[in-house]
GUPA-135480 format. One record per residue: residue in one letter; x, y negated, z negated of N, C-alpha, C in turn. Coordinates in Angstrom, 1 decimal, decimal comma, padded with zeros to 4 digits. Each point is the difference from the previous one (the first is absolute). Example, Ala and Ser with C-alpha at 12.3 -4.5 7.8 and 13.67 -1.06 7.14 Angstrom:
<sites>
a 013,2 005,7 -007,8 -000,9 -001,2 000,0 000,9 -001,2 000,0
s -000,4 -001,1 000,7 000,9 -001,1 000,0 -000,8 -001,1 -000,8
</sites>
This chain:
<sites>
x -019,8 017,2 -031,2 -000,3 -001,1 000,1 -000,1 -000,3 002,1
x -000,7 -000,4 000,2 000,0 -000,1 001,5 000,5 -001,7 000,1
x 000,8 -000,4 001,3 000,8 -000,9 000,3 -001,1 -000,6 000,5
x 000,2 -001,2 000,0 -000,8 -001,5 000,7 000,5 000,3 001,8
x -001,2 000,5 001,0 000,5 -000,6 001,0 000,5 -001,2 000,2
x 001,1 000,1 000,7 000,6 -001,7 001,2 -000,5 -000,1 001,1
x -000,4 -001,1 -000,4 -000,6 -001,2 000,9 001,3 -000,3 001,1
x -000,2 -000,6 001,1 001,3 -001,2 001,1 -001,2 -000,2 000,7
x 000,5 -001,3 -000,2 -001,1 -001,2 001,1 001,0 -000,6 001,3
x -000,2 000,4 001,0 001,4 -000,9 001,0 -001,2 -001,1 000,3
x 000,7 -001,2 000,6 -001,1 -001,2 001,0 001,5 -000,6 000,5
x -000,7 000,5 001,5 000,6 -000,5 000,8 -000,8 -001,5 000,8
x -000,1 -000,7 -000,4 -000,7 -001,5 000,5 000,3 000,0 001,4
x -001,3 -000,8 000,9 -000,2 -000,4 001,3 000,3 -001,3 000,1
x 001,4 -000,3 -000,2 -000,6 -002,2 000,0 000,5 -000,4 001,2
x -001,0 -001,5 -000,4 000,0 -000,8 001,1 001,7 -000,7 -000,5
x -000,3 -001,1 001,4 001,6 -000,5 -000,1 000,2 -000,8 -001,9
x -000,6 -000,9 -000,1 000,1 -000,4 -000,8 000,2 000,3 -001,5
x -000,6 001,5 000,5 000,9 000,8 -001,5 000,8 000,8 000,0
x 000,5 000,6 001,4 001,1 000,3 000,3 001,3 -001,1 -000,5
x -000,1 -001,3 000,2 000,7 -000,8 000,3 000,0 000,3 -002,0
x -000,9 -000,3 -000,8 000,3 -000,2 -001,2 000,3 001,2 -000,9
x 000,6 001,4 000,6 000,2 001,0 -000,3 001,1 -000,2 000,5
x 000,2 -000,8 000,9 001,5 000,3 000,2 001,1 -001,0 -000,6
x -000,6 -000,9 -000,8 000,5 -000,9 -000,4 -000,2 000,6 -001,6
x -000,5 001,1 -000,5 000,5 000,8 -001,4 001,3 000,5 000,2
x 001,1 -000,2 -000,8 000,6 -000,2 000,0 001,2 001,8 -000,6
x -001,7 000,5 000,1 000,3 001,2 -001,1 000,5 001,1 001,4
x -001,2 -000,4 000,6 000,9 001,1 001,7 001,8 000,0 -000,1
x 000,2 -001,5 -000,2 001,1 000,0 000,7 000,9 001,3 -000,8
x -000,5 -001,0 -001,3 001,1 000,5 -001,6 -000,5 001,3 -000,1
x -000,9 000,9 000,5 -000,3 001,3 000,0 001,0 000,8 000,9
x -000,2 -000,5 001,2 000,9 000,1 001,3 001,9 000,9 -000,4
x 000,7 -001,8 -000,8 001,1 000,8 -000,4 000,0 000,5 -001,1
x -000,6 -000,3 -001,0 000,0 001,3 -001,1 -000,8 001,5 000,4
x 000,1 000,5 001,3 -000,4 000,6 000,6 001,3 001,0 000,1
x 000,6 -001,7 001,1 001,2 001,0 001,1 001,1 -000,2 -001,3
x -000,1 -000,3 -000,9 001,5 000,3 -001,2 -000,5 001,1 -000,6
x -001,1 000,5 -000,2 -000,3 001,4 -001,3 000,1 000,8 001,6
x 000,0 000,0 000,6 000,0 001,0 001,1 001,7 000,4 000,8
x 000,7 -001,5 -000,7 001,2 000,9 000,7 001,0 -000,2 -001,9
x -000,5 000,3 -000,2 001,2 -000,4 -001,7 -001,0 001,6 000,0
x -001,0 000,2 000,1 -000,4 001,9 -000,2 001,0 000,9 000,9
x -000,3 -000,7 001,4 001,1 001,2 000,8 001,3 000,2 -000,1
x 000,7 -001,7 -000,9 001,2 000,5 -000,6 000,0 001,1 -001,0
x -000,6 -000,2 -000,5 -000,7 001,5 -001,4 -000,1 -000,8 -001,4
x -000,6 -001,6 000,5 000,1 -000,3 -001,8 -001,4 000,8 -000,5
x 000,0 -000,1 -001,2 -001,4 000,9 -000,9 -000,6 -001,6 000,3
x -002,1 001,2 -000,1 -000,9 -001,0 -000,3 000,1 -000,8 -001,2
x 000,4 -000,1 -001,0 -000,6 -000,6 -001,3 001,5 -001,1 000,1
x 001,4 000,0 000,1 000,9 -000,6 000,3 -000,3 -001,1 000,9
x -000,6 000,0 001,0 -000,5 -000,6 001,9 -001,0 -000,5 -001,2
x -000,8 000,9 -000,9 -000,9 -001,7 -000,8 -000,2 -001,4 -000,3
x 001,1 001,1 -001,3 000,6 -001,4 -000,8 001,0 -000,9 001,2
x 000,7 000,4 001,2 -000,2 -000,9 000,3 -000,3 -000,8 001,1
x -000,5 000,4 001,0 -001,1 -000,8 000,5 -001,1 -001,1 -000,7
x -000,8 000,7 -000,9 -000,9 -001,0 -000,8 000,9 -001,3 -000,1
x 000,4 -000,1 -001,0 000,5 -002,1 -000,1 000,7 -000,2 001,5
x 000,7 001,0 000,9 001,0 -000,6 000,9 -001,8 -000,4 001,4
x -000,9 000,6 -000,1 -000,9 -000,4 000,5 -001,5 -001,0 -000,3
x 000,4 -000,1 -002,0 -000,7 -000,2 -000,4 -001,5 000,4 000,0
x -000,1 001,4 000,5 -001,0 000,5 -000,2 -000,5 000,6 -001,4
x -001,3 000,6 000,3 -000,2 000,4 -001,4 -000,4 001,7 000,8
x 000,6 000,9 -001,8 -000,4 001,4 000,3 -000,7 000,7 001,3
x -001,1 -001,1 -000,3 -001,4 000,8 000,6 000,4 -000,4 002,2
x 000,5 -001,4 -000,5 000,6 000,2 001,5 -000,1 001,0 000,5
x 001,8 -000,1 -001,1 001,5 001,1 000,8 -001,0 001,4 000,4
x -000,9 -000,1 -001,5 -000,6 001,8 000,3 -000,6 000,1 002,4
x -000,6 -001,1 -000,8 -001,5 -000,4 001,5 001,8 000,7 001,2
x 001,3 -000,9 000,1 000,8 -000,1 001,4 000,2 001,6 -000,3
x 000,6 000,5 -001,6 000,3 001,7 000,3 -001,1 000,6 000,7
x -001,0 000,0 -000,7 -000,8 000,8 001,0 -000,4 -000,1 001,6
x 000,2 -001,5 000,5 -000,7 000,0 001,5 001,8 001,0 000,3
x 000,6 -001,1 -000,3 001,4 001,4 000,1 000,1 001,6 000,1
x -000,1 000,5 -000,1 -000,3 000,7 -000,5 -000,8 000,8 -000,3
x -000,8 -000,3 000,9 -001,5 000,7 000,9 001,0 -000,7 001,7
x 000,6 -000,5 000,0 001,3 -000,1 001,9 000,2 000,6 -000,1
x 000,7 000,7 -001,3 001,3 000,9 000,3 -000,7 001,5 000,3
x -001,0 -000,3 -000,8 -000,5 001,8 000,3 -000,6 000,0 000,5
x -000,9 -000,2 001,2 -000,6 -000,5 001,6 001,6 000,3 000,8
x 000,8 -000,5 000,0 001,1 000,5 000,9 000,5 001,3 -000,4
x 000,3 000,1 -001,5 000,7 001,5 -000,1 -001,2 001,5 000,4
x -001,4 -000,6 -000,4 -000,9 000,8 001,2 -000,4 000,2 001,3
x 000,3 -000,3 000,5 000,1 -001,3 001,5 001,5 001,2 000,2
x 001,1 -000,7 000,0 001,3 000,8 000,5 -000,3 001,6 000,6
x -000,1 001,1 -000,8 -000,5 000,7 000,4 -000,7 000,3 001,6
x -001,9 -000,2 -000,7 000,1 -000,2 001,9 000,6 -000,8 001,2
x 000,8 -000,8 -000,1 001,3 -001,3 001,0 000,8 001,5 000,0
x 000,5 000,9 -001,0 001,4 000,9 000,7 -000,8 000,6 001,1
x -001,4 000,8 -000,4 -000,3 000,6 000,7 -000,5 -000,6 001,3
x -000,3 -001,4 000,2 -000,3 -000,6 001,3 000,9 000,2 001,3
x 001,1 -000,8 -001,5 001,5 -000,1 001,2 000,7 001,2 000,1
x -000,2 000,9 -000,4 000,4 001,9 000,3 -000,9 -000,2 001,5
x -000,9 -000,1 000,4 -000,7 -000,1 000,8 000,4 -000,3 001,8
x -000,4 -001,0 -001,1 000,7 -001,4 001,5 001,4 000,4 000,9
x 000,9 000,2 -001,7 001,7 000,5 000,8 -000,2 001,8 000,7
x -001,1 000,6 000,0 -000,2 001,4 000,4 -000,6 -000,3 001,2
x -000,9 -000,9 000,3 -000,4 -000,6 000,9 000,6 -000,9 001,0
x 000,9 -000,2 -000,3 001,6 -000,9 000,7 001,3 000,5 000,9
x 000,2 001,1 -001,1 000,3 001,1 000,4 -000,2 000,6 001,0
x -001,9 000,2 -000,2 -000,3 001,3 001,5 -000,2 -001,2 001,0
x 000,2 -001,2 000,2 -000,6 -001,1 000,8 001,8 000,4 000,8
x 000,9 -000,6 -000,7 001,6 -000,3 000,3 000,6 001,6 000,9
x -000,5 001,0 -000,7 000,0 001,5 000,6 -000,4 000,2 001,5
x -001,0 -000,6 -000,5 -001,1 -000,4 002,2 000,6 -000,5 000,3
x 000,7 -001,6 000,2 000,7 -000,9 000,6 001,6 001,0 000,3
x 000,3 000,5 -001,0 002,2 000,2 000,1 -000,8 001,3 001,7
x -000,9 000,4 000,3 -000,2 000,4 001,0 -000,2 -000,4 001,3
x -001,3 -001,3 -000,2 -000,3 -000,4 000,7 000,4 -000,7 000,9
x 000,6 -001,2 -001,2 001,0 -001,2 000,1 001,3 000,3 -000,4
x 001,2 000,2 -000,2 001,1 000,2 -000,9 001,0 -001,8 000,8
x 000,1 -000,2 -001,2 000,8 -001,5 000,2 -000,8 -001,2 000,0
x -001,3 000,1 000,1 -001,1 -001,1 000,1 000,0 -000,9 -001,2
x 000,0 -000,9 000,3 -000,8 -001,2 -000,8 -000,8 000,6 -001,0
x -000,6 -000,1 000,7 -001,3 001,1 -001,0 000,2 000,9 -000,9
x 000,7 000,8 000,1 000,3 001,4 -000,6 001,7 -000,8 -001,5
x 000,0 -000,9 000,6 000,9 -000,6 -000,8 -000,1 -000,8 -001,2
x -000,9 -001,3 000,2 -001,0 -000,7 -000,9 -000,8 001,3 -000,4
x -000,7 001,6 000,0 -000,5 000,9 -000,6 000,8 000,1 -001,2
x 001,3 000,4 000,6 000,8 000,2 -001,1 000,5 -000,3 -001,4
x 000,0 -001,5 000,8 000,6 -001,3 -001,2 -001,4 000,1 -001,0
x -000,9 000,0 000,5 -001,5 -000,4 -000,3 -000,1 001,5 -001,3
x 000,7 001,6 000,3 000,0 000,9 -000,7 001,3 000,1 -001,3
x 000,5 -000,6 000,1 001,5 -000,7 -000,4 -001,4 -000,4 -001,2
x -000,1 -001,1 -000,3 -000,8 -001,1 -000,4 -000,2 000,6 -000,2
x -001,5 000,9 -000,2 -001,1 000,2 -001,1 000,8 001,2 -000,7
x 001,0 001,1 000,6 000,7 001,0 -000,7 000,8 -001,1 -001,3
x 000,8 -001,2 -000,1 000,4 -000,6 -000,2 -001,2 -000,7 -001,1
x -001,1 -000,5 -000,1 -001,0 000,3 -000,3 -000,5 001,0 -001,6
x -000,5 000,7 000,6 -000,4 001,1 -000,5 001,3 000,9 -000,9
x 000,9 -000,5 000,1 001,0 000,6 -000,9 000,6 -001,5 -001,1
x -000,4 -000,7 000,2 000,2 -001,2 -000,5 -001,3 000,6 -001,2
x -001,6 000,0 000,1 -000,9 000,0 -000,2 000,2 001,2 -000,7
x 000,0 001,2 000,0 000,7 001,2 -000,3 001,0 000,6 -001,5
x 001,0 -001,4 000,4 000,7 -000,8 -001,1 -000,6 -000,5 -001,6
x -000,6 -001,1 000,9 -000,9 -000,7 -000,9 -001,3 001,5 -001,0
x -000,3 -000,1 000,5 -000,7 001,1 -000,4 000,5 001,6 -001,4
x 000,9 000,2 000,7 000,8 001,1 -001,1 000,2 -001,1 -001,4
x 001,2 -000,8 000,8 000,1 -001,5 -001,5 -001,5 -000,5 -000,5
x -000,7 -000,1 000,5 -001,4 -000,7 -000,6 000,2 -001,4 000,1
x 001,3 -000,3 001,0 000,1 -001,5 000,3 -001,4 -000,4 000,8
x -000,6 -001,0 -000,3 -000,6 -000,4 000,6 -000,2 -002,1 000,4
x 000,2 000,0 001,2 000,1 -000,9 001,1 -001,5 -000,9 000,1
x 000,0 -001,6 -000,3 -000,9 -000,9 -000,3 000,1 -001,2 000,6
x -000,3 -000,3 001,0 000,4 -001,8 000,3 -001,9 -000,7 000,2
x 001,0 -000,9 -001,4 -001,2 -001,4 -000,5 -000,2 -000,7 001,2
x -001,4 000,3 001,1 -000,2 -001,0 000,9 -000,5 000,6 000,7
x 000,4 000,5 001,0 -000,5 001,4 000,6 001,4 -000,4 000,8
x 000,4 001,4 000,0 001,3 000,7 001,8 -000,2 -000,3 000,8
x -001,4 -000,4 000,6 -000,4 -000,5 001,3 001,2 -001,7 000,0
x -000,9 -000,8 -001,6 000,1 -000,9 001,1 001,5 -001,1 -000,5
x 000,5 001,0 -001,2 001,7 -000,2 000,0 000,9 000,7 000,9
x -000,4 000,4 001,3 000,5 001,0 001,3 -000,3 -001,4 000,7
x -001,1 -000,7 -000,9 -000,9 -001,0 002,0 001,6 -001,3 -000,5
x 001,0 000,0 -000,8 001,0 -001,3 -000,3 001,3 000,3 001,4
x 000,3 001,0 000,2 000,3 000,6 001,5 000,2 -000,5 001,3
x -001,2 -000,2 -000,2 -000,9 -000,4 001,0 -001,5 -001,7 000,0
x 001,2 -000,7 -000,2 -001,3 -000,2 -000,3 -000,8 -000,9 000,7
x 000,7 -000,5 001,3 -000,9 -000,4 001,2 -001,2 000,9 000,9
x 000,6 000,6 -000,8 -001,0 002,3 001,2 -001,6 -000,4 -001,6
x 001,2 000,2 -001,0 -001,5 -000,4 -000,8 -001,0 -001,0 -000,2
x 000,1 -001,1 001,0 -000,4 -000,7 -000,5 000,2 -000,9 -000,9
x 002,0 -000,3 -000,8 000,3 -001,1 -000,3 000,3 -001,3 000,2
x 000,1 -001,1 -000,2 000,7 -000,9 000,5 001,6 000,2 -000,8
x -000,1 -000,1 -001,3 000,9 -000,3 -000,2 000,3 001,5 -001,0
x 001,2 -000,5 -001,2 000,3 000,8 -000,6 -000,6 -000,1 -001,2
x -000,4 -001,6 000,2 -000,1 -000,3 -001,6 -002,2 000,7 -000,2
x -000,4 -000,1 000,9 -000,9 000,2 000,5 -000,7 001,4 -000,1
x 000,7 001,1 -000,1 000,5 000,9 -000,1 -000,4 000,6 -002,0
x 001,3 -001,0 -000,2 000,1 000,2 -001,2 -001,2 -000,1 -000,7
x -000,5 -001,7 000,1 -001,5 000,0 -000,9 -001,1 000,5 000,1
x 000,1 001,1 001,6 -000,9 001,3 -000,1 000,3 000,8 -001,0
x 001,6 000,4 000,1 000,1 001,8 -000,7 000,0 -000,5 -001,2
x 000,0 -001,3 -000,8 000,3 -000,3 -001,9 -002,3 -000,1 000,2
x -000,5 -000,6 000,8 -001,4 -000,1 -000,5 -000,3 002,1 000,2
x 000,6 000,5 000,6 -000,8 001,6 000,1 000,5 000,6 -000,7
x 001,2 000,0 -001,2 000,4 000,4 -000,6 -000,3 -000,5 -001,2
x -000,8 -001,4 -000,7 -001,0 -000,3 -000,6 -001,4 000,1 -000,2
x -000,5 000,6 001,2 -000,7 000,1 000,8 -001,0 001,2 -001,3
x 000,1 000,0 -000,8 -001,0 000,8 -001,2 000,8 000,5 -000,8
x -001,5 000,4 -001,5 000,6 000,3 -000,9 -000,9 000,8 -001,1
x 000,3 000,6 -000,9 -000,5 000,5 -000,8 -000,3 -000,2 -001,6
x -001,4 -000,5 -000,2 -000,6 -000,8 -001,1 -000,1 001,4 -000,6
x 000,1 000,4 -001,7 -000,3 001,4 -001,1 000,4 -001,0 -000,4
x -002,0 001,2 -000,7 -001,6 -001,4 -001,5 000,3 001,8 -000,6
x -001,6 -000,5 -000,7 000,3 000,9 -000,9 -001,3 -001,0 -000,5
x -001,2 000,9 -000,1 -001,7 -000,3 -000,1 000,5 -000,4 -002,0
x 000,6 -000,1 000,1 000,6 -000,7 -002,1 000,9 -002,0 000,1
x 000,2 -000,2 001,5 000,4 -001,1 -000,3 -001,2 -000,9 000,9
x 000,3 -001,4 -000,3 -001,4 -001,2 000,0 000,9 000,5 001,7
x -001,5 000,1 000,5 000,1 -000,3 001,5 000,1 001,3 001,0
x 000,4 001,1 -001,4 000,6 001,2 000,5 001,8 -000,1 000,6
x 000,1 -001,3 -000,1 001,7 000,5 000,2 000,5 -001,5 -001,0
x 001,9 000,0 -000,1 -000,2 -000,7 -000,4 001,0 -001,2 000,7
x -000,4 000,1 001,4 000,3 -000,8 001,2 -001,1 -001,2 -000,1
</sites>
């Protein structure tokens, strides 16, 4: 008996202002984000998927199909990080090697210079980040920032990042954390999706 082919369809619509406002008002994106972050935290704490599914369905008022969409999207993000990390480790090792050569050259040309001091500080920081990345890789730990690391760090220097207040930054932060959702459907459902 041959297996039936599985088809995946994906849509990323180009929206005008009114359409974007309508989707922004769609509460599912915010709910999806909260469910996804809760699932990630619980999985990182060692929770079992079936137990978490039973817990999160009533907690967020979502269907099993919606939970599976959250799970599949999250697993994709985690897998992406895990697959990319070995390449990032190799790149970090190359940068450290290059920085060590620059420092050796500066030691002979300009010992005691401010530039040498800053290069040494940068090298220590790169080595620390590499060690953390290698430890995460060996332990299987995944670090994931919902809403982007760049936007998160923007709140430390609001004015330099174009924000007049922490509240203005937080509004963007919350919007970014709820800016996407994944809808899982099936051809045997009305309009292809329970939602």
